[in-house]
ROGUKOL-277484 format. One line per field, with one value per residue (C-alpha): x, z, y; residue in three letters; residue number from 1. Coordinates in steps of 0.02 Angstrom, whole numbers, plus 32768, in hexadecimal, padded with zeros to 4 digits. Example, Ala and Ser with C-alpha at 12.3 -4.5 7.8 and 13.67 -1.06 7.14 Angstrom:
2
c1: [8267/82AC]
c3: [8186/8165]
c2: [7F1F/7FCB]
residuo: [ala/ser]
num: [1/2]
END
This chain:
175
c1: [5182/51CA/519D/50E8/50DC/5123/50A6/5012/5057/5062/4FAE/4F74/4FD1/4F8C/4EDC/4EF5/4F3B/4EA9/4E31/4E97/4E97/4DDA/4DC5/4E3F/4DE0/4D35/4D6C/4DBA/4D28/4CA3/4D00/4D0D/4C56/4C26/4C9D/4C85/4BD0/4B82/4B4F/4B4A/4B80/4ACA/4A95/4B20/4AEC/4A35/4A67/4ACE/4A42/49C4/4A43/4A5C/49A1/493B/4885/48AC/4837/486F/4876/48FE/4966/4950/4984/4A1F/4A5E/4A32/49B6/4904/4876/484B/4901/4911/4872/48BC/4962/490E/48A3/4944/4989/48E5/48F1/49A0/495B/49C9/493B/488C/47F9/4772/46DA/46ED/4674/463D/462C/4603/463A/46EB/4767/47EE/4891/4903/4994/497C/49FB/4A52/4A49/4A9E/4B27/4B41/4B40/4BCA/4C2C/4C1E/4C63/4CF1/4D1B/4D1D/4D85/4E03/4E1D/4E38/4E9C/4F10/4F2C/4F4C/4FC0/5034/505E/50C0/5049/5072/504C/4FAA/4F74/4F9E/4F3D/4EA8/4EA8/4EB3/4E24/4DB9/4DDD/4DAC/4D0B/4CDC/4CF3/4CB1/4C0E/4B9A/4AEB/4A9F/4A5D/4B0A/4B50/4AD0/4B00/4BBC/4BAC/4B37/4BAD/4C04/4C30/4BE0/4C47/4CE0/4C99/4C29/4BC6/4C39/4CD3/4C83/4CCB/4C29/4BB4/4C19/4BC3]
c3: [C2E6/C2A2/C344/C33B/C289/C2BD/C34D/C2DB/C25C/C2E4/C317/C262/C24A/C2ED/C2B7/C210/C264/C2DE/C24A/C1F5/C293/C2A1/C1EF/C20E/C2A9/C256/C1B9/C21B/C294/C20D/C199/C225/C258/C1A4/C188/C22F/C25B/C1B8/C20F/C1CA/C23D/C258/C27D/C2FE/C349/C353/C3A9/C42A/C44C/C466/C4D2/C53E/C54C/C541/C51F/C4C1/C437/C385/C39C/C423/C3C1/C323/C37F/C3CB/C32A/C2BF/C247/C21C/C26D/C1CB/C1A7/C259/C244/C1A7/C200/C297/C225/C1D8/C286/C2B4/C216/C24D/C2FA/C34F/C38D/C3CB/C3C6/C449/C455/C4DE/C56D/C57E/C4C3/C451/C3B9/C3FD/C3F7/C476/C439/C48E/C458/C440/C484/C3DA/C3DD/C487/C446/C3AA/C411/C47F/C3E3/C396/C437/C435/C381/C3A0/C43E/C3E5/C35E/C3DB/C454/C3C7/C396/C449/C45D/C3DF/C465/C506/C59D/C5D5/C528/C520/C5C9/C591/C4F0/C555/C5BF/C524/C4CE/C56C/C572/C4BB/C4D0/C56F/C51B/C46F/C496/C4D7/C4D5/C514/C466/C41A/C4A7/C484/C3CD/C3EA/C466/C3F8/C3F6/C49D/C503/C5AA/C5F7/C5DA/C5F3/C689/C6AB/C739/C6C7/C621/C5E6/C58C/C61D/C68B/C636]
c2: [25B2/250F/24B5/24F3/24B4/240B/23FE/2426/23AB/2326/2349/233F/229C/2255/2287/2230/2194/218F/218F/2108/209E/20B2/2072/1FE2/1FA9/1FBB/1F5D/1ECE/1EBA/1EC4/1E4D/1DCC/1DE1/1DC3/1D31/1CD8/1D02/1D3E/1DE0/1E8F/1F1E/1F52/1E9F/1E93/1F3A/1F02/1E60/1EBE/1F39/1EAD/1E52/1EED/1F12/1E72/1E99/1F39/1F70/1F97/2054/205D/1FDF/2048/20E6/2098/204A/20E1/2091/20C0/2060/2005/1FD6/1F94/1F2C/1EDC/1EBE/1E70/1E03/1DBE/1D9A/1D44/1CDA/1CA5/1C77/1CF8/1D68/1D40/1DBA/1DBC/1E2D/1EAD/1E8F/1F44/1F67/1ED4/1F39/1F49/1EBC/1E99/1E4F/1DD3/1D67/1CAF/1C34/1C39/1CF7/1CFF/1C8D/1CF8/1D99/1D51/1D21/1DCE/1E1B/1D9C/1DC6/1E81/1E6A/1DFA/1E7E/1F0B/1E9E/1E6B/1F20/1F59/1EC4/1F16/1F98/1F85/1F80/2032/2078/2013/2059/210B/20F1/20B2/2150/21BC/2161/2171/222D/2242/21DF/223D/22E7/22BB/2262/22E9/229D/21FB/21D5/21E6/217C/20F5/20F4/20F7/2068/2002/1F6C/1F87/1EEF/1F19/1E8D/1EF9/1FA7/1FB5/2053/2089/208A/20BF/2165/218D/2162/21D6/226A]
residuo: [unk/unk/unk/unk/unk/unk/unk/unk/unk/unk/unk/unk/unk/unk/unk/unk/unk/unk/unk/unk/unk/unk/unk/unk/unk/unk/unk/unk/unk/unk/unk/unk/unk/unk/unk/unk/unk/unk/unk/unk/unk/unk/unk/unk/unk/unk/unk/unk/unk/unk/unk/unk/unk/unk/unk/unk/unk/unk/unk/unk/unk/unk/unk/unk/unk/unk/unk/unk/unk/unk/unk/unk/unk/unk/unk/unk/unk/unk/unk/unk/unk/unk/unk/unk/unk/unk/unk/unk/unk/unk/unk/unk/unk/unk/unk/unk/unk/unk/unk/unk/unk/unk/unk/unk/unk/unk/unk/unk/unk/unk/unk/unk/unk/unk/unk/unk/unk/unk/unk/unk/unk/unk/unk/unk/unk/unk/unk/unk/unk/unk/unk/unk/unk/unk/unk/unk/unk/unk/unk/unk/unk/unk/unk/unk/unk/unk/unk/unk/unk/unk/unk/unk/unk/unk/unk/unk/unk/unk/unk/unk/unk/unk/unk/unk/unk/unk/unk/unk/unk/unk/unk/unk/unk/unk/unk]
num: [1/2/3/4/5/6/7/8/9/10/11/12/13/14/15/16/17/18/19/20/21/22/23/24/25/26/27/28/29/30/31/32/33/34/35/36/37/38/39/40/41/42/43/44/45/46/47/48/49/50/51/52/53/54/55/56/57/58/59/60/61/62/63/64/65/66/67/68/69/70/71/72/73/74/75/76/77/78/79/80/81/82/83/84/85/86/87/88/89/90/91/92/93/94/95/96/97/98/99/100/101/102/103/104/105/106/107/108/109/110/111/112/113/114/115/116/117/118/119/120/121/122/123/124/125/126/127/128/129/130/131/132/133/134/135/136/137/138/139/140/141/142/143/144/145/146/147/148/149/150/151/152/153/154/155/156/157/158/159/160/161/162/163/164/165/166/167/168/169/170/171/172/173/174/175]
END
């Protein structure tokens, strides 16, 4: 009985620590995006989505970052004003706009990936290599089992660095 209680206590503690780690990572990444690039989390997510799908319209970007259409229009307009995103009229529907990163936008997108990777690399660097590899396998297993729809996968991966997580190794794409 005491051992069962200890095991459930360990699981409860691990669950709490996982949540705490998620907040730590999010806070550090977002603070550095803001300080170094003057980007909000949603601006960063929009840049990554446009980077990953050049020529996308507003609606798929809005869906992937979890904002309404009108909020995404305002966000994209701010990115256009900063010369990070360019809007073109779609050829098949002149009412629709296609989005692409400018040269400055591509540079900033690369920097936001570098910042996120430095934060997570630094944290993983606190572990011996074998523990880091084991943690990676555990995280992949959680992501594979927890993300059950393509839409949720798109939202969870809204700032993924596709240079590090290709489709053939992505635990979410393996669905």
